[in-house]
Backbone as a printed PyTorch tensor [residue, N CA C, xyz], in Angstrom:
tensor([[[  5.8240,   7.8810, -12.5430],
         [  4.4310,   8.2510, -12.6800],
         [  3.6990,   7.8780, -11.3880]],

        [[  2.8570,   8.7600, -10.9260],
         [  2.0870,   8.5320,  -9.7090],
         [  0.6040,   8.6360, -10.0330]],

        [[ -0.1890,   7.7440,  -9.4020],
         [ -1.6140,   7.7280,  -9.6800],
         [ -2.3650,   7.3110,  -8.4220]],

        [[ -3.5280,   7.9270,  -8.1880],
         [ -4.3770,   7.5310,  -7.0710],
         [ -5.4340,   6.5510,  -7.5550]],

        [[ -5.6250,   5.4760,  -6.7800],
         [ -6.6210,   4.4490,  -7.0810],
         [ -7.4470,   4.2340,  -5.8140]],

        [[ -8.5940,   4.7990,  -5.7240],
         [ -9.4580,   4.6920,  -4.5490],
         [ -8.6950,   5.0830,  -3.2780]],

        [[ -8.3780,   4.0980,  -2.4050],
         [ -7.7630,   4.4040,  -1.1150],
         [ -6.2440,   4.3960,  -1.1190]],

        [[ -5.6440,   4.0060,  -2.2440],
         [ -4.1930,   3.9240,  -2.3060],
         [ -3.6520,   4.7480,  -3.4600]],

        [[ -2.3820,   5.0900,  -3.3490],
         [ -1.6720,   5.6750,  -4.4800],
         [ -0.6090,   4.6780,  -4.9180]],

        [[ -0.2440,   4.7480,  -6.1780],
         [  0.8420,   3.9360,  -6.7150],
         [  1.8270,   4.8630,  -7.4030]],

        [[  3.0930,   4.5350,  -7.2440],
         [  4.1510,   5.2690,  -7.9300],
         [  4.9270,   4.2490,  -8.7400]],

        [[  4.8880,   4.4190, -10.0420],
         [  5.4800,   3.4420, -10.9500],
         [  6.8650,   3.9130, -11.3610]],

        [[  7.8790,   3.1130, -10.9720],
         [  9.2650,   3.4150, -11.3160],
         [ 10.0210,   2.0830, -11.3610]],

        [[  9.7070,   1.2670, -12.3560],
         [ 10.2470,  -0.0920, -12.3990],
         [  9.4280,  -0.9810, -11.4740]],

        [[  9.6530,  -0.8410, -10.1560],
         [  8.7590,  -1.4830,  -9.1950],
         [  7.6500,  -0.4860,  -8.8720]],

        [[  6.5850,  -0.9710,  -8.2550],
         [  5.4500,  -0.1080,  -7.9350],
         [  5.3930,   0.0770,  -6.4270]],

        [[  5.5670,   1.3190,  -5.9790],
         [  5.4130,   1.6480,  -4.5620],
         [  3.9250,   1.9030,  -4.3160]],

        [[  3.4180,   1.3830,  -3.1900],
         [  2.0100,   1.5260,  -2.8450],
         [  1.9160,   2.2130,  -1.4880]],

        [[  1.0850,   3.2520,  -1.4110],
         [  0.8640,   3.9560,  -0.1520],
         [ -0.6100,   4.2780,   0.0070]],

        [[ -0.9310,   4.9120,   1.1070],
         [ -2.3160,   5.2780,   1.3990],
         [ -2.5630,   6.7300,   1.0180]],

        [[ -3.7360,   7.0120,   0.4760],
         [ -4.0480,   8.3910,   0.1200],
         [ -4.3400,   9.2010,   1.3840]],

        [[ -4.1280,  10.4870,   1.2720],
         [ -4.4040,  11.3920,   2.3820],
         [ -5.8770,  11.3280,   2.7780]],

        [[ -6.7590,  11.2650,   1.8000],
         [ -8.1930,  11.2180,   2.1090],
         [ -8.5570,   9.9290,   2.8450]],

        [[ -7.9190,   8.8130,   2.4940],
         [ -8.1740,   7.5570,   3.2040],
         [ -7.7790,   7.6820,   4.6720]],

        [[ -6.6040,   8.2310,   4.9250],
         [ -6.1250,   8.3830,   6.3060],
         [ -7.0290,   9.3410,   7.0760]],

        [[ -7.4370,  10.4340,   6.4390],
         [ -8.3230,  11.3870,   7.1120],
         [ -9.6760,  10.7600,   7.4360]],

        [[-10.2230,   9.9610,   6.5130],
         [-11.5220,   9.3180,   6.7290],
         [-11.4550,   8.1950,   7.7610]],

        [[-10.3380,   7.4690,   7.7860],
         [-10.2010,   6.3070,   8.6730],
         [ -9.8100,   6.6820,  10.0880]],

        [[ -9.1710,   7.8280,  10.2500],
         [ -8.6190,   8.1970,  11.5530],
         [ -7.1750,   7.7310,  11.6370]],

        [[ -6.4830,   8.1960,  12.6560],
         [ -5.0620,   7.8730,  12.8010],
         [ -4.8300,   6.3600,  12.8410]],

        [[ -3.8230,   5.9410,  12.1000],
         [ -3.4390,   4.5350,  12.0970],
         [ -2.5770,   4.2840,  13.3280]],

        [[ -2.9550,   3.2780,  14.1100],
         [ -2.2440,   2.9900,  15.3570],
         [ -1.3830,   1.7400,  15.2700]],

        [[ -1.6660,   0.8610,  14.2940],
         [ -0.9340,  -0.4050,  14.1840],
         [ -1.0790,  -0.9470,  12.7740]],

        [[ -0.0040,  -1.5420,  12.2660],
         [ -0.0500,  -2.1990,  10.9570],
         [  0.4590,  -3.6270,  11.1170]],

        [[ -0.2620,  -4.5670,  10.5200],
         [  0.0990,  -5.9800,  10.5770],
         [  0.2130,  -6.4960,   9.1530]],

        [[  1.4550,  -6.7600,   8.7140],
         [  1.6660,  -7.2590,   7.3520],
         [  1.2180,  -8.7100,   7.2620]],

        [[  0.3890,  -9.0060,   6.2600],
         [ -0.1170, -10.3660,   6.0280],
         [  0.6850, -11.0820,   4.9530]],

        [[  1.4620, -10.3420,   4.2050],
         [  2.3220, -10.8910,   3.1560],
         [  3.7560, -10.4510,   3.4470]],

        [[  4.7130, -11.2090,   2.9090],
         [  6.1130, -10.8940,   3.1250],
         [  6.8680, -10.7370,   1.8270]],

        [[  8.1330, -10.3290,   1.9380],
         [  8.9890, -10.1720,   0.7740],
         [  9.1080, -11.5230,   0.0730]],

        [[  8.9290, -11.4980,  -1.2360],
         [  8.9910, -12.7130,  -2.0410],
         [  7.6330, -13.3300,  -2.3120]],

        [[  6.6070, -12.9070,  -1.5660],
         [  5.2670, -13.4440,  -1.7760],
         [  4.6690, -12.9010,  -3.0670]],

        [[  3.9820, -13.7870,  -3.7830],
         [  3.2280, -13.3930,  -4.9700],
         [  1.8640, -12.8880,  -4.5160]],

        [[  1.3860, -11.8200,  -5.1300],
         [  0.0630, -11.2900,  -4.8050],
         [ -0.7410, -11.1050,  -6.0770]],

        [[ -2.0390, -11.2570,  -5.9150],
         [ -2.9900, -10.9780,  -6.9830],
         [ -3.6330,  -9.6300,  -6.7000]],

        [[ -4.1820,  -9.0090,  -7.7090],
         [ -4.9350,  -7.7740,  -7.5250],
         [ -6.0650,  -8.0600,  -6.5270]],

        [[ -6.1170,  -7.3330,  -5.4220],
         [ -7.1680,  -7.5180,  -4.4260],
         [ -6.7560,  -8.3360,  -3.2150]],

        [[ -5.5810,  -8.9770,  -3.2610],
         [ -5.1040,  -9.7230,  -2.0920],
         [ -4.8140,  -8.7700,  -0.9320]],

        [[ -5.0960,  -9.2150,   0.2770],
         [ -4.8130,  -8.4110,   1.4720],
         [ -3.3170,  -8.4800,   1.7680]],

        [[ -2.6850,  -7.3010,   1.7760],
         [ -1.2560,  -7.2010,   2.0760],
         [ -1.0500,  -6.9550,   3.5660]],

        [[ -1.9290,  -6.1290,   4.1470],
         [ -1.7850,  -5.7750,   5.5540],
         [ -3.1420,  -5.3790,   6.1260]],

        [[ -3.2570,  -5.4730,   7.4400],
         [ -4.4110,  -4.8920,   8.1190],
         [ -3.9120,  -3.6910,   8.8960]],

        [[ -4.7440,  -2.6650,   8.9010],
         [ -4.4000,  -1.4080,   9.5630],
         [ -5.4180,  -1.1520,  10.6670]],

        [[ -4.9250,  -1.0120,  11.8790],
         [ -5.8130,  -0.6360,  12.9720],
         [ -5.7920,   0.8770,  13.0710]],

        [[ -6.9950,   1.4570,  13.0840],
         [ -7.1040,   2.9040,  13.2270],
         [ -7.8900,   3.1890,  14.4930]],

        [[ -7.9940,   4.4720,  14.8250],
         [ -8.7580,   4.8300,  16.0120],
         [-10.2390,   4.5070,  15.8360]],

        [[-10.6830,   4.3070,  14.6020],
         [-12.0960,   4.0430,  14.3270],
         [-12.4000,   2.5730,  14.0330]],

        [[-11.4720,   1.8590,  13.3760],
         [-11.7830,   0.5040,  12.9180],
         [-10.5190,  -0.2290,  12.4860]],

        [[-10.7090,  -1.4260,  11.9730],
         [ -9.6330,  -2.1880,  11.3450],
         [ -9.9650,  -2.2620,   9.8630]],

        [[ -9.0050,  -1.9030,   9.0210],
         [ -9.2160,  -1.9080,   7.5800],
         [ -8.1200,  -2.7300,   6.9080]],

        [[ -8.4220,  -3.2020,   5.7170],
         [ -7.4770,  -4.0040,   4.9620],
         [ -6.8250,  -3.1770,   3.8650]],

        [[ -5.5200,  -3.3560,   3.7130],
         [ -4.8010,  -2.7830,   2.5800],
         [ -4.6920,  -3.8870,   1.5420]],

        [[ -5.3210,  -3.6650,   0.3900],
         [ -5.3460,  -4.6680,  -0.6690],
         [ -4.4110,  -4.2630,  -1.8030]],

        [[ -3.8050,  -5.2670,  -2.3940],
         [ -2.8890,  -5.0210,  -3.5000],
         [ -3.6470,  -4.4700,  -4.7000]],

        [[ -3.1490,  -3.3870,  -5.2880],
         [ -3.7960,  -2.8430,  -6.4850],
         [ -3.2980,  -3.4880,  -7.7790]],

        [[ -2.4110,  -4.4920,  -7.6520],
         [ -1.8640,  -5.1260,  -8.8440],
         [ -1.3710,  -6.5270,  -8.5370]],

        [[ -1.1400,  -7.2750,  -9.6090],
         [ -0.5620,  -8.6130,  -9.5220],
         [  0.9490,  -8.4870,  -9.6330]],

        [[  1.6620,  -9.2210,  -8.7720],
         [  3.1150,  -9.1820,  -8.8380],
         [  3.7450,  -9.8460,  -7.6330]],

        [[  5.0130,  -9.5020,  -7.3790],
         [  5.7550, -10.0800,  -6.2680],
         [  6.2280,  -8.9680,  -5.3350]],

        [[  6.0060,  -9.1580,  -4.0500],
         [  6.4500,  -8.1650,  -3.0640],
         [  7.9690,  -8.1930,  -2.9840]],

        [[  8.5820,  -7.0220,  -3.1630],
         [ 10.0400,  -6.9350,  -3.1050],
         [ 10.5270,  -6.1700,  -1.8770]],

        [[  9.6330,  -5.4070,  -1.2410],
         [ 10.0380,  -4.6600,  -0.0470],
         [  8.8070,  -4.2480,   0.7530]],

        [[  8.9400,  -4.3380,   2.0780],
         [  7.9170,  -3.8330,   2.9920],
         [  8.5350,  -2.7000,   3.7900]],

        [[  7.7530,  -1.7010,   4.1110],
         [  8.2320,  -0.6130,   4.9540],
         [  8.0960,  -1.0790,   6.4090]],

        [[  9.0380,  -1.9330,   6.8250],
         [  8.9980,  -2.6040,   8.1290],
         [  8.9620,  -1.6360,   9.3000]],

        [[  9.5350,  -0.4570,   9.1330],
         [  9.5510,   0.5310,  10.2080],
         [  8.1590,   0.9500,  10.6480]],

        [[  7.1750,   0.7840,   9.7690],
         [  5.8040,   1.1750,  10.1060],
         [  5.1900,   0.2710,  11.1630]],

        [[  5.7200,  -0.9590,  11.3190],
         [  5.1860,  -1.8700,  12.3430],
         [  5.4100,  -1.2920,  13.7420]],

        [[  6.5870,  -0.7290,  13.9660],
         [  6.9120,  -0.1580,  15.2720],
         [  6.4270,   1.2720,  15.4180]],

        [[  6.3060,   1.9740,  14.2820],
         [  5.9210,   3.3760,  14.3320],
         [  5.1260,   3.7510,  13.0770]],

        [[  3.7790,   3.6580,  13.1320],
         [  2.9700,   3.9920,  11.9640],
         [  2.7520,   5.4940,  11.7650]],

        [[  3.3230,   6.3210,  12.6400],
         [  3.0970,   7.7690,  12.5630],
         [  3.3790,   8.3910,  11.2020]],

        [[  4.4140,   7.9500,  10.4560],
         [  4.6230,   8.5590,   9.1350],
         [  3.3950,   8.4550,   8.2250]],

        [[  2.6130,   7.3860,   8.3610],
         [  1.3930,   7.2550,   7.5500],
         [  0.3730,   8.3220,   7.9230]],

        [[  0.3260,   8.7020,   9.1830],
         [ -0.6140,   9.7210,   9.6380],
         [ -0.1190,  11.1260,   9.3110]],

        [[  1.1820,  11.3330,   9.4350],
         [  1.7590,  12.6690,   9.2570],
         [  2.0050,  13.0220,   7.7910]],

        [[  2.3850,  12.0380,   6.9790],
         [  2.7090,  12.2920,   5.5680],
         [  2.3190,  11.0960,   4.7060]],

        [[  1.0080,  10.8160,   4.5830],
         [  0.6030,   9.6400,   3.8040],
         [  1.0550,   9.7000,   2.3470]],

        [[  1.0960,  10.8890,   1.7650],
         [  1.5100,  11.0110,   0.3660],
         [  2.9920,  10.7190,   0.1680]],

        [[  3.7690,  10.8170,   1.2440],
         [  5.2060,  10.5970,   1.1360],
         [  5.6780,   9.3010,   1.7700]],

        [[  4.7450,   8.4590,   2.2120],
         [  5.1200,   7.2330,   2.9150],
         [  4.5730,   6.0200,   2.1720]],

        [[  5.4610,   5.2170,   1.6280],
         [  5.0370,   3.9840,   0.9640],
         [  4.9230,   2.8760,   2.0020]],

        [[  4.0760,   1.8990,   1.7070],
         [  3.8590,   0.7680,   2.6110],
         [  4.5320,  -0.4860,   2.0620]],

        [[  4.4070,  -0.6960,   0.7650],
         [  4.9270,  -1.9030,   0.1310],
         [  5.4060,  -1.5620,  -1.2710]],

        [[  6.4080,  -2.3250,  -1.7410],
         [  6.8620,  -2.1920,  -3.1230],
         [  6.6780,  -3.5460,  -3.7960]],

        [[  6.0820,  -3.4980,  -4.9890],
         [  5.7210,  -4.7160,  -5.7120],
         [  6.3490,  -4.7030,  -7.1030]],

        [[  6.9900,  -5.8220,  -7.4430],
         [  7.4810,  -6.0020,  -8.8080],
         [  6.2830,  -6.4670,  -9.6310]],

        [[  5.8400,  -5.6500, -10.5790],
         [  4.5970,  -5.9740, -11.2930],
         [  4.7410,  -7.1540, -12.2390]],

        [[  3.6730,  -7.9310, -12.3340],
         [  3.5980,  -9.0040, -13.3310],
         [  3.4620,  -8.3640, -14.7120]],

        [[  3.7040,  -9.1490, -15.7240],
         [  3.6260,  -8.6510, -17.0960],
         [  2.2470,  -8.0590, -17.3820]],

        [[  2.2370,  -6.8700, -17.9520],
         [  0.9940,  -6.2080, -18.3280],
         [  0.3670,  -5.3370, -17.2410]],

        [[  0.8610,  -5.4470, -16.0150],
         [  0.2480,  -4.7080, -14.9060],
         [  0.5240,  -3.2040, -14.9590]],

        [[  1.7130,  -2.8190, -15.4080],
         [  2.0240,  -1.3790, -15.4960],
         [  1.0630,  -0.7090, -16.4690]],

        [[  0.8480,  -1.3340, -17.6070],
         [ -0.0560,  -0.7730, -18.6060],
         [ -1.4810,  -0.6860, -18.0410]],

        [[ -1.8990,  -1.7250, -17.3160],
         [ -3.2440,  -1.7280, -16.7310],
         [ -3.3830,  -0.5940, -15.7230]],

        [[ -2.3720,  -0.3910, -14.8960],
         [ -2.4220,   0.6880, -13.9060],
         [ -2.4760,   2.0650, -14.5810]],

        [[ -1.6980,   2.2370, -15.6240],
         [ -1.6690,   3.5180, -16.3290],
         [ -3.0190,   3.8140, -16.9950]],

        [[ -3.6630,   2.7770, -17.4970],
         [ -4.9540,   2.9550, -18.1700],
         [ -6.1000,   3.1420, -17.1830]],

        [[ -6.0680,   2.3280, -16.1070],
         [ -7.1900,   2.2770, -15.1750],
         [ -7.2710,   3.4340, -14.2850]]])
């Protein structure tokens, strides 16, 4: 199941993949750099900053849309963020193992 939540999309398939919406990327301008603030194994709360994104216009924060544990980062984006600009709908940034009850909250919200 895939759902858009403000500036991010989530794809729920056991773990939750999180990416940026096309409209967010278009509004922010091309992303030139990504700096992960959390790592694999880190626990996150809904709203915690996972990464900062430098764009041609500004620096923005990518915040976790759920509570859980980070299980994977798309590390390749650090060296080459172009996939986020070229195909934001097809490029995940982080995968999170959701805490109990978070999948239901995401589906409802």
